[in-house]
C-alpha positions as CSV (number, residue, x, y, z in Angstrom):
1,M,-34.5,-20.7,0.9
2,K,-33.7,-18.7,4.1
3,Q,-36.1,-15.9,5.0
4,N,-34.5,-12.5,5.6
5,N,-34.8,-10.8,8.9
6,I,-35.7,-7.2,9.6
7,Y,-34.2,-5.6,12.7
8,I,-35.7,-2.4,14.1
9,C,-33.2,-0.5,16.3
10,H,-34.2,2.2,18.7
11,T,-30.8,2.4,20.6
12,L,-27.2,2.0,19.8
13,Y,-27.2,-1.2,21.9
14,H,-29.8,-2.6,19.5
15,V,-27.5,-1.8,16.6
16,Y,-24.6,-3.4,18.3
17,I,-26.4,-6.7,18.9
18,T,-27.8,-6.7,15.4
19,L,-24.3,-6.2,14.0
20,I,-23.0,-9.1,16.1
21,K,-25.8,-11.3,14.8
22,N,-25.2,-10.4,11.2
23,I,-21.4,-10.1,10.9
24,K,-21.0,-13.8,10.1
25,N,-23.8,-13.8,7.5
26,P,-23.8,-10.5,5.7
27,K,-26.5,-9.5,3.3
28,T,-29.1,-11.8,5.0
29,S,-31.0,-9.1,6.9
30,D,-32.4,-5.5,6.7
31,I,-32.0,-2.9,9.4
32,V,-34.2,0.0,10.4
33,I,-32.6,2.8,12.3
34,C,-34.9,5.0,14.3
35,N,-34.2,8.7,14.9
36,S,-34.0,8.1,18.6
37,I,-30.4,7.1,18.0
38,P,-28.0,10.0,18.3
39,N,-26.4,11.0,15.0
40,C,-28.5,8.4,13.2
41,K,-27.9,9.9,9.7
42,N,-24.1,9.3,10.0
43,L,-24.7,5.8,11.4
44,I,-27.0,5.0,8.4
45,A,-24.3,6.1,6.0
46,K,-21.7,3.9,7.7
47,L,-24.0,0.9,7.8
48,K,-24.7,1.3,4.1
49,K,-21.0,1.5,3.3
50,S,-20.3,-1.6,5.4
51,K,-22.6,-3.7,3.2
52,I,-23.5,-6.0,6.1
53,F,-27.2,-5.6,5.5
54,N,-29.4,-5.9,2.4
55,A,-30.9,-2.6,3.1
56,V,-30.7,0.2,5.7
57,Y,-33.8,2.2,6.4
58,F,-34.5,5.3,8.4
59,Y,-37.7,5.6,10.5
60,N,-38.8,8.9,12.0
61,E,-40.5,8.0,15.3
62,K,-41.7,11.6,15.8
63,D,-43.8,11.6,12.7
64,A,-45.4,8.3,13.7
65,L,-46.2,9.6,17.2
66,K,-47.7,12.7,15.7
67,K,-49.9,10.6,13.5
68,F,-51.0,8.5,16.5
69,N,-51.8,11.7,18.4
70,E,-53.9,13.0,15.5
71,L,-55.9,9.8,15.3
72,G,-56.4,9.5,19.1
73,W,-56.1,6.4,21.3
74,D,-59.7,5.5,20.8
75,Y,-59.0,4.9,17.1
76,L,-55.9,2.8,17.9
77,R,-58.0,0.6,20.3
78,G,-60.7,0.3,17.7
79,D,-63.2,2.2,19.8
80,G,-63.5,5.1,17.3
81,D,-65.1,5.4,13.9
82,E,-63.6,3.2,11.3
83,V,-61.7,5.0,8.5
């Protein structure tokens, strides 16, 4: 059984390359679209409609960066108190 891939795309170029990789074998991968891509909500709708991917996900980088800033870099390095 072939393992599915997950592609995380931060730019339109990432999406382009991922489409090229998956156009021959549709429904074998998932794609994550980050909000750094302009008009990402429209892109997500079009990718879902194309049915090239098993699933299309949205990732909000701003929320993740906010969480990292709240925790602090010491926590991320393991220097802070354990949670």
